[in-house]
BAMARFI-754594 format. One record per residue (C-alpha): residue in one letter; y negated, x negated, z. Coordinates in steps of 0.02 Angstrom, whole numbers, plus 32768, in hexadecimal, padded with zeros to 4 digits. Each point is the difference from the previous one (the first is absolute). Example, Ala and Ser with C-alpha at 12.3 -4.5 7.8 and 13.67 -1.06 7.14 Angstrom:
! residues 2
a80E17D998186
s7F547FBB7FDF
//
This chain:
! residues 893
m800080008000
p7F4D7FC47FE1
t7F987FBF8091
w7F8080868026
v7FBD7FB880A4
y7FC07F50802B
s7FDB7FCB80B4
f7F847F818044
g7FCD7FB880A9
d80207F74807F
g7FD57F797F80
v807C803C7F7B
a7FFF807E7F73
d807A80447F7E
g7F7C7FFA7F78
g7F5C7FAF7FD0
i7F7D7FF97F77
r80857FE57F7A
l803880B38021
r7F5380507FF2
h804280757F78
l807980488082
l7FA27FED80A3
g7F5080237FC3
t7F727F8D802D
k7FF8803380B8
g80BC7FF0801F
a80107F5D7FA0
n7F6D7FB3805D
l803F803B80AA
a80A57FAB7FD9
e7FA47F647FC8
m7F957FFC809E
a809A8014806D
s80567F707FA5
l7F657F94801D
g8012801B80BB
l7F6780708019
p80068082808B
v802F80977F96
p8040809F8056
p80B480117FC1
g803480897F8B
f805080297F5A
t7FCF80347F50
i804E808B7F97
t7FF17FC87F4B
t7FA080467F6D
e80A880227FAD
v801A808A8081
c7F59804C7FCE
r803280007F48
h80A9804B802D
y7FA88083806C
y7F96803D7F6E
a808A7FF27F7E
n807C8065806A
d7F9E80998039
h7FC17FAE80A1
h80AD7FC9803A
y80247F54804B
p808B7F887FCC
l80A580268059
d80067F5D8062
l7F4A80018038
e801B805580A8
r80877F828032
q7F907F6D7FD1
v7F6A8048805D
n806A801A809C
a803C7F4C7FF6
a7F4E7FC27FEF
l7FCD806B8095
g808B7FB08065
l7FC17F527FD4
l7F4E80348029
s803B804080A9
r80547F5A8026
r7F667F9E7FCD
t7F8A8069806B
g80738030808E
r7FCF80B47FE1
t805A809C7FC0
f7FC780A47FB3
g7FEF80838089
d80267F8A8090
p7FB1804780A0
e7FD27F528040
r7FE57F8D7F69
p7FE680707F69
l7FF27FBA7F51
l7F5E80377FAC
v7FDD7FD87F49
s7F7F80107F78
v803380417F55
r7F937FC57F71
s80037FFA7F43
g80027F5D7F9E
a7FF080077F44
l800A7F697F8C
a7F44800D7FDF
a7F9080158098
m7FC280B48010
p7F9B7FFE80A2
g7FFC80A98056
m8049805E7F6D
m80A98029804C
d8038804080A7
t801E7FA780A6
v804B803980A5
l7FE37F9E80A1
n804E800E80AE
l809E804F7FBA
g808880178083
l7F90804F8083
n803780A4804E
d7FF3805580A9
v80787F81804C
t7FCE7F5D7FAD
v7F47801F801F
e80237FF780BB
a805E7F5C7FE5
l7F6B7FBA7FA1
a7F8D8039808D
a806A7FAA8082
e80127F607F9B
s7F467FF37FD8
g7FC8803C80AA
d7F8780747FA7
a803180B67FE9
r7F5F80257FA4
f80267F7B7F7C
a80B380407FE8
l7FCB80B57FEF
d7F737FD07F89
s80817FA67F94
y8071809A8004
r7F7580767FC8
r7FD37F877F73
f80B580027FC8
i800B80BE8002
q7F5E800E7F9E
m80327F7D7F80
f80B3803F7FEC
g7FC680B57FFC
d7F857FD87F75
v80657F847F98
v80B080468014
m7FEB80B8802C
g7F6580297F9B
v7F8F803B808E
d7F487FE17FD9
s7FC47F6C8068
q7F598056801A
a8057808A8062
f803A7F7E807F
e7F507FB98008
e7FB980AC8025
i807680158094
l7FCB7F578044
d7F4780237FE3
d800D80A88059
l804F7FB08099
k7F807F738005
e7F73807F7FF7
r804B8068808D
e801A7F69806F
g7F597FAE7FD6
h80497F667FAB
f7FB27FA37F6F
n80847F7B7FD9
d80BD80117FF7
t80107F73807F
e7FB280708086
l809480798002
t80747FF78096
a80BE7FFD7FF8
d800980B88032
e7F83802D7F78
w80687FA27F7F
r809880668038
k7F9F809F7FD9
v7FD17FBB7F54
i80B67FD27FDD
a803B80AF802F
s7F7C804D7F8F
f802E7F8A7F72
k80B78035800D
d7FCF80B88000
l7F977FE17F64
v80947FB07FA6
a807280908030
d7F8080827FCA
e7FDA7FAB7F5A
t80B27FCF7FCF
g806D807F8059
k80667F788053
p7FEB7F93809A
f7FC27F4E7FFB
p809B7F8F7FEF
l802B7F9D809C
d80987FA27FBD
p7FC77F517FCA
l807E7FF87F71
e7FC280A67FBC
q7F4F7FBD8010
l80307F617FA3
w804F80567F6B
g7F6F807A7FF7
a7F857F6E7FF9
i80687FA27F7E
g8002809B7F92
a7F4480178016
v7FDB7F4D7FCB
f806D80117F64
g7FB080AA7FDF
s7F517FB8800D
w80247F917F69
s7FDA80987F95
n7F6C80478060
r7F5B80197FA7
r7FA07F6F804C
a808E7F847FDF
a8013803E7F4D
t7F447FF37FE5
f7FFB7F508048
r80907FC87F90
k7FAB80487F67
l7F5A7FAB8028
h80547F57801F
g808480067F77
i809480038079
s80A480427FBB
s803B80A5804B
n80B57FC77FE9
s7FF97F6B8077
g80108069809F
t7FDC7FD180B3
a80677FAE8088
v8000804180B4
n7FE37F87808F
v8041802D80AD
q7FBC7F8A8084
a80007FF680BE
m7F5D80418048
v7F867F8F8058
f7F6A804D8054
g7F4D7FC97FEC
n7FCA80958069
m80617FD6809E
d7F6F7FBC8066
e7F607F987FF8
r80687F637FDC
s804380567F64
a7FAE800C7F57
t801F801A7F48
g7FA97FB77F69
v7FF57FD77F48
a7FCB7F597FB8
f7FEF7FA17F5D
t801B7F457FF9
r7F657FF37F92
n7F6C80727FE6
p803C80887F86
s7F4E80267FC8
t7FC27F507FDD
g809E7F948002
e7FB67F8A8083
r80817F9B8060
q7FE8805680A7
l8068807A8066
y7FC280B07FE4
g803C808E806D
e7FEB807F8089
f806080438094
l7FFC808C807E
l802F7FF180B6
n807D807E8044
a802180517F57
q8083801A7F7B
g7FF17FBD7F50
e7FD680A47FAD
e7F5D80068061
v7FC57F5F7FAC
v8027802E7F4C
t7FC880B6800A
g7F567FCF8044
l8005807E808D
r7FBE7F798076
t7F8D7F717FD2
p805F7F5F8026
q7FCF7F568047
d7FFB7F577FAA
i80927F888011
t7F9B7F5F7FF5
e7F687FD28066
a7FA67FC77F62
a801580AD7FB4
r7FC4805380A0
l7F627F978000
a7FE380237F47
s800F80BC801C
r7F967FF6809F
s80838063805E
d7FF4800980BC
r80BB801F8012
p806E7F68801F
s806C7FB37F78
l80BB7FE5800C
e7FDC7F458002
e7F9D801980A1
l806E80838052
m80AC7FB37FE0
p7FE67F4A7FCC
d80B97FCD800B
t803A80947F9B
y7F747FE27F83
r80377F4B7FE5
e80B580387FE8
f7FC780817F82
i7F987F807F9F
g80997F907FF2
y8067808E7FB6
c7F7580297F85
q7FFC7F4D7FC0
k80BE7FF77FF6
l800E80A17F9C
e7F757FD27F86
r80527F587FDE
h80AA80527FEC
f7FCA808D7F8B
k7F787F967FAE
d7F8780937FFE
i7F818058806D
q80628068807E
d7FDA80AD8045
l804D800580AF
e802080868081
f80237FD180B4
t8017804D80AB
i7FEA7FB580AB
e806B80558086
r7FCD7FCA80AE
g7FCD7F547FC2
k80987FE77F8C
l7FD27FEA7F48
w806A80587F7D
m7FEA7FEA7F44
l801B80A87FAB
q7FDD7FE07F49
t7FC17F867F7F
r7FD9801A7F49
s7F907FB97F7A
g7F52803C802E
r7FA380797F92
r7F5B7FB07FD3
t7F6680147F96
v7FF97FA87F58
e7F817F848045
a80787FD8808E
a80967FF67F8B
l7FA77F817F94
r7FC87F968092
v80A980048057
a805D7FD37F60
v7F897F707FD8
d7FFC7FC180B4
m80BD80058012
a80167FA27F5D
n7F837F7E8039
e80577FF780A9
g80A57FDD7FA7
l8056809E803F
i801680427F4E
t7FE97FBD7F4F
r7F70802C7F8E
e8076806A7F95
e8038805D809C
a7F49801C802A
i7FE6804C7F53
e809680728019
r7FBA803C80A7
i7F6A80547FAC
d801880AA7FAD
p7F9B7FF07F5F
s7FCB80B78005
s7FB67FE780AD
l7F7C7F8A7FBB
e7FA480997FC2
q7FCF801D80B5
l7F977F627FFA
l7F8980597F8D
h7FCE80798088
p7F467FF48024
t7FB27FC680A2
i7F5880308049
e7F687F9E7FCA
a7FCF7F87808A
d7F4A80388008
a802080B97FE2
p7FB580748085
r808780508069
d7FEE80A4805F
i808D7FD8807A
l804D80988051
a80857FA58065
t806A7F638002
g80BC7FF68015
l80877F7F7FDD
p80037FB17F51
a80B3802E7FD3
s80037FE47F43
p7F787FA57F9F
g7F91803A7F72
a7F7E80887FFA
a800380B27FBF
v7F8980917FE7
g803A80B47FFE
e7FEE80B0803F
i804C802B80A9
a80AC80547FF9
f8055803780A0
n80B3800E7FC7
s80777FC37F7C
e7FFE80A17F9E
q7F437FF87FEC
a800D7F4A7FC9
e808780267F81
k7FA180937FB4
a7F607F9A7FF7
r80577F727FA4
q8044807D7F82
r7F4C80387FE0
g7FC77F4C7FED
i7FA27FFD80A6
k800B7F65806E
v801D802580B9
i80127FA580A5
l808C8048806B
v7FBC801780B2
r808180268087
a80197FEF80BB
e80987F9A7FD0
t807580037F6B
s80BA80248001
p80877FE07F7E
d7FDC80AD7FBA
d7F557FC07FC8
v80437F807F84
h7FD8806A7F67
g7F4F801F8042
m7FE47F478020
h803B7FDC7F50
s7F8580807FBB
a7F6C7FC28066
v7F997F647FDA
g7FF87FD480B8
v8039803680AE
v7FA9801380A9
t8057802C80A3
a7FB6802180AB
r80957FB5805C
g807C7F747FE4
g80037F447FF3
m80187F7B7F7C
t80BA80227FF7
s7FF680BE8003
h804C80697F76
a7F5980147FA7
a7FE07F448000
v80AD7FCE7FC1
i800980817F75
a7F4D7FE47FC6
r801E7F457FF1
g809B80227F9A
l7FA080757F8D
g7F6D7F877FF2
k7F8880828046
p7F6D7FD88073
c8024804180AE
v7FA3800980A7
v805F8035809C
g7FDB801A80B8
v7F52804A7FE0
s7FF8804880B0
a7F4E80427FE9
l803C80707F73
k803C80B18025
a805280597F6E
d801680BD8006
p8063802F7F65
v7FFF80BA802D
k7F4180097FFF
g7FF47F7A7F7A
i7F8A7F958068
v7FF97F49802F
t7F977FDB809A
v7FBE7F538026
g7F8F80078098
k7F7A80807FD4
r80207FF77F45
e806D807A7FA1
l804E7FED7F55
r8066807F7FA1
a808C7FFF7F81
g7FB47FCB7F5B
d7F7A7F92804D
v80007F4E7FBA
i80287F6D806F
t80207F467FE1
i80817F9A805E
d80127F44800E
g80B37FD38026
s7FCE7F4B801D
s7F808020808A
g803E80A78043
q7F5C80587FDC
v7FF280B87FD0
m7F5A80287FAC
a7FA7809D7FCA
g7FDE80167F47
r80217F8F7F6D
v7FE77F44801D
p7FEF7F867F6C
m809B7F9A7FD5
k80237F5A7FAB
e80967FBE7FA2
p806E7F7E8057
e80057F487FD5
l80AE7FC77FCF
s800E7F508045
g805A7F9F8088
p80BA802D8010
f7FF180767F6B
a7FC47F747F90
e80867F8C8043
i809080787FE1
m7FBB80277F53
a7FFE7F467FD7
w80B57FF18039
a802F80997F98
d7FA97FBA7F66
a80647F5F8012
v80A380627FFF
r7FE7808D7F82
r802B7FF27F49
l7FAA809D7FBE
e7F497FF37FD1
v7F928088804A
r7F7680467F93
a7F86808E801C
n7FE280A77FAF
a7F427FF47FEF
e7F7980357F87
t7F5D7FEA805E
p7FAC7F60803B
l800E803C80B5
e80BB801B7FF0
a80167F587FAA
r7FA27FA5808A
i806780578087
a809C7FD17F9F
r7FCD7F497FFF
q7FDC800A80BA
f80B18042801B
g804E7F767F97
a8011804E7F53
q804D7F917F7A
g7FAE80647F77
i7FE880B47FCB
g80A180547FCB
l7FB080A47FCC
c7F4D80267FCF
r7FF580B87FD4
t7F7180047F84
e7FEB80BC800C
h7FC87FF080B5
m7F667FA57FC0
f7FCC80977F9A
f7FE3807D808A
e7F5A7FBE8040
n7F6C80757FDF
s7FAA7F7F7F93
r80967FF57F8B
i805880A77FFD
s7F86804B7F83
a80237F797F7D
v80BC8012801E
r7FF580BB7FE7
e7F9E7FE77F5F
m808A7F8D7FC3
i8089807C802B
l7FAA80957FB1
a7FCF7FA37F60
e8052804C7F67
t7FF47F6A7F8B
p802D7F478012
e7F497FD47FDF
s7FBA806F808A
r808A7FC78075
r7FD77F4A7FDA
a7F4780218021
a8029804380AC
l80767F6F8021
e7F757F857FD7
k7FA68043809A
i809C7FDF8069
l80227F517FBC
p7F7C7FA08065
m8031805D809F
q80B77FD27FEC
r7FD67F4E7FCF
q7F9A7FEA80A0
d808B804E8068
f80857F8C7FBC
a7F917F66800A
e7FE3801F80BA
l80BA80138020
f80297F607FA0
e7F7B7FA18061
i8039804080AA
m80B57FD57FDA
e7FCC7F507FC5
g80827FE97F78
q808E805C8056
p805E80807F96
v7FA580A37FDF
c806A80887FAF
i7F9580897FB2
r805180A57FCF
l7FB480597F6B
l7FC680B38015
d809280678045
p7FDA80B08042
p7FEE809E7F97
l7F5080127FBD
h7FE380AA804E
e7FF47FAC80AB
f7F547FBC7FCE
l7FBB80A57FC0
p7F7C806B8056
r803D808C8070
t7F658066802C
e7F87805E7F91
r7F737F8D8037
e80637F667FCC
v802980517F58
a7F4980287FE1
e7FC87F4E802C
l80827FB17F8E
a7FD880787F71
e7F4A7FCD8008
t802C7F468005
a807B800F7F70
g7F8E806F7F99
v807E808E7FEB
a800380B78032
p8055802980A7
d807A80787FA8
v80377F757F8A
l80197F8E8096
r80688083805D
r807380167F6A
r80197F457FF4
i80297FF680BA
a807C808F7FEE
n80557FA87F6F
l801E7F67806D
e80548060808D
e80BC7FE4800F
y808B80608058
n804F7F628046
p7F7E7F767FEA
m80647F7C8060
l807F80077F73
g7F8080207F7A
h7F777FA87F9E
r7FE77F68806C
g80277F45800E
c80237FA57F5E
r7FFE80A87FA7
l7F4280028014
a7FF37F567FAB
v8070803A7F71
s7F96809D7FE8
f7F587FAC8021
p80147F457FD9
e7F477FE1801B
i801B801B80BC
a807C7F6F800A
e7F917F987F8E
v7F658012806D
q80617FE080A0
a80517F647FB6
r7F577FC17FC5
a7FB6801980AE
i80927FA1804D
f7FF37F6B7F89
e7F447FF08009
a8007800B80BE
a80897F7C8008
i7F997F877F97
a7F64801C806A
a80627FEB80A3
s80577F647FBF
d7F597FB17FD6
k7FBB802B80AB
l80997FC58060
g80207F677F97
k80B980297FF5
p806D80677F8A
v800E80BC8017
v809A804C7FAE
p7FFC80BE800F
e80A080667FFF
i7FEE80A27F9E
m807A80898030
v802A80907F8C
p803380998065
l808780867FE7
v805C7FA87F73
a80A280547FCF
a80207FA47F5C
r7FDD7F527FBF
k7F9F80467F6B
e7F7F804B8078
l7FE77F568050
d7FFA7FA97F57
y7F7A80797FC3
v7F8F7FE48097
k80267F468004
a7FC47FF17F4C
i7F59804E8030
i7FF07F848090
a802D7F6C7F91
r7F8480337F79
t7F7780118083
a802C7F568048
v7FEA7FB07F55
e7F5780547FE9
v7FC17FC680AB
s80467F527FE3
e7FA57FF17F59
t7F5E803A8051
v80047F838090
g804E7F747F9A
r80967FDE8070
p80AD804A801C
v801D808F807A
n80997FED8070
y8055809C8043
k80A78054801F
v803780AF7FCF
g8086805C8062
t802F80AF802F
m802280708094
i80B38039800F
e7FE780AD8045
l8072806B7F94
p80BE80008006
r80077FE77F43
a7F967F64800F
a807A7FB98081
l809480257F8E
m7FA77FB97F66
a7FC17F66805D
e805E7F867F90
d7FA280407F68
i7F5880148058
a80087F50804A
q7FF77FB77F52
s7F4980377FFE
a7FD57FF480BA
a7FD47F61805D
f801C805B80A5
f804280A0804D
s7FA980508094
f8065808C804E
g7F9080968020
t8071804C8083
n7F9280978023
d801D80497F53
l80AE7FB57FEF
t80328060809D
q7FAE809F7FBE
t80557FF77F58
t80A97FCB8045
f8009808B8082
g7FA080807F99
i7F92801A809A
s7F4380067FFD
r7FBE7F92808B
d7F698075800B
d806C80998024
a80947FB2805A
a7FB4801B80AD
s802F80B77FF5
f80BB7FDC8006
l80237F47801F
p7FF0801380BF
t808A80827FFA
y806C7F8A7F99
l7FE57F778080
q801E80738094
k80A380417FB7
g803B7F557FCB
v800080267F46
l7F987F617FED
a80067F73807F
r7F4A7FCF7FE4
d7F6980337F9B
p80187FAA7F56
f7F447FF47FE9
v7FF27F9A80A0
s809A7F917FF5
i80557FD47F5C
d809A80647FD0
r80797F6F7FEE
d808D80647FB2
g7F9E80547F74
v7F547FB57FE5
g803F7F598040
e809180017F85
l7F8780207F6F
i7F997F6B8039
r809B7F918006
i8031803A7F50
a7F517FDC7FBE
i80007F52804D
e80AA7FD47FBA
r7FDC80437F52
g7F4F7FBD7FFB
r803C7F508027
k807C80077F70
s7F6E80037F86
r7F867F998065
p804F7F95808B
d7F557FD08046
i7FB880B08001
g7F8680208090
l803F8083807C
g7F9C805D8083
m7FEA80A58059
c7F5980568011
g802680AF8042
e7FDD803580B3
h80AD7FBF802C
g7FB77F517FF2
g7FC0801180B3
d809F804A8049
p806F7F82805D
a80A580517FCC
s7FC980047F4A
i7FC67F4A800B
a80AD7FD0803E
f804680527F63
c7F857F9F7F93
e803B7F5D804F
e80B5802D7FE0
a7FDB80367F4E
g7FA77F5C7FD8
l7F50803E7FD8
a7F767F7E7FFD
y7F7A8065805B
v7FD280A28053
s7F54804F7FFB
c7FBA80778081
s7F5E8040804A
p7F957F778051
f8017804380B0
r80BE7FF97FEF
m80047F4C7FC6
p80287FB680AD
i8092807A8009
a803E7FC97F55
r7FEF7F468027
l8062800E80A1
a808280767FB5
a801C7F877F70
a80227F72807B
r8076806A8069
a805D80337F62
v80237F477FDC
i80397FDF80B3
i807180998007
g80447FD77F53
r80327F52803C
k805B804A8096
d805B807F7F94
h80347F737F8A
l80457F9B8092
d805C80998043
d805180187F56
//
């Protein structure tokens, strides 16, 4: 029979990190910590295979699971000297999830399991504190009742609040043992009333109920949403970790805390964490209480008047620091640790790779490489290319006036401006309407993940730097401010109160996740400077990658940004984008509506100097790097006037009657213009368009070459070619124009002519087309449209349903469809090289900035990818990672 259960404790473990796929990250790391000799409460892990079996077999467990769990319980009893239900030394356990990918707070947890009316008295006697034991029992009933039995947790809170109000208590810690007994009795009555059955007192029944709840939580809404947002497979399943309880809420010498071995916001090499005295771990991460600093340096920096752990328990603090250093060296990454101190005894409850901001990820990767912990290639692999987009988030101008409402803890850096939203539903609806909002809550819970994803920033009144809001916001790359104690949010009335000031839902605020400030109104922002660790990791990536990275750019501003982000040329200049400016559109419209070649040429003569200047600027900015210019591509009707006023103005300019103009516009309308009169078809129908554009390109190249003092060799790309004869026809126009320009200036004009492969027929006919093309550039936007027969403009109405139901694994307009579109690209490459072995090969669709698509380009052997300027850092890093991963795959083979 398979092994379903793996035990750990007392310095030994059945598993370790090599079994992460079975034990999940939490279980594998617990086993690893135990093997390293750290003080880990003993326990056992039920594997992810059981979860997959559970869902594949109508929520039934494997036949041998119960026997293996009982054996593991027996071992746990021997290791702890405790037994389930024992009236003197009862075994109490926690039951937690543990997926392969960390999903903080998304799935269910049960603490203090094993308590009942008998064992609670044993715990009271052993601890010498009946109030503590009874408090632990009521926590267990509330948590089990909510997680396992489906009783609303708020109903338990209302019972507790009613009793505190009657007895005149403000904090839970003020309740006496007798008062806790009343709460427990009321909690049990609530469970019986809500479920129709009594609260279970048998520890084994409790255990199997909790195990089932953890497996069941794998498919709850918040977990499913989190997996979708973070690209985690729903088939991987979760493990269940059963571990002996240790109590951070036993007395004033007990505590619980969370720490990172380096600062997860900045990456600085300093311990970063918080703890609570006399508390359980859930109180730290939920933000229900504002915690204290672990280190004295952090306490001084935060100006807290509450003592640090370093000051309160210096010996325990030094022991903890030693474990932090040992774990970071062992795992070679920043660690996120949970710990409990029970009456002065330190217990290590968890370690995992710490979630961090992009800034921190870059700094940690670079620092660890420079420290010799990891290699430069490992540092490159540590950075998710897509996450670099977060670096483009604005920050507040240094000298901008700030109307500061309140200041909290700076939980996730960056700044954001938006309207106040009080709940996740408001945030989600606002995003759908294109409105930016800041989610303002007392504290967030796992149910708020979709709202945090919809908002541009998050503010909470309670919580610390390791609260749920802080951790999730950092993972999402959203600015976040927590612990804003001066802020009172009333979602029912839709009011935020800060002192004497009131703001309402819809009012605009600005938050600064780097300083913790919350400001009224809209504060001016500035773009970030990409230097330091970012520049270092980019340099390392550039030394590794094979693919060139070019930019899709057609304006001087875009070209300069592209150079700033490391562009190795322009892979796509869409000439039509230059036509839409107010100063030019009139001449373009005259050209389109002209009915004779002579009148069309006259209009084009007005456009020629504009295009020449455009191209000259691009050539100069790129300083001799490749610039690939696509001839006019879209259907002509896109440039035509829409309103009566525009028609009247154009009629007057063109010297024709408005009715004549309307008829001409109507004649140009098409039923399906994306498959109509566009691309090279325009040049075949109206050769003077291609002629004028080619002339502008050549004259600009000569002028730029003279100015730069170096050769400029433009690449001219003919779009939407389906047959070689189309390309030959347009190429002949270009060649004739080149000769004319050359004769005029008295020197040869150097250039290349290639085509976009964006039609399936072009891919299949690539061997023939390559005889006339110096290069292929795969226009994957249209190639995806024409391969799937899906309009990218209309796909949003049904593609989400396809993705949700698993008909498609991913959006083919976001990430390249390897099986279909990818196969056409492979065919085109193979056939194109038969005719022209040295043919240039690139990709210039939106996929050029998608890491998964870039990995395909590396595998397929393209020479370059081209993407929008702001995605160039992503492309550069993704290209390097593709090389590194490719090497590993080759070695594995």
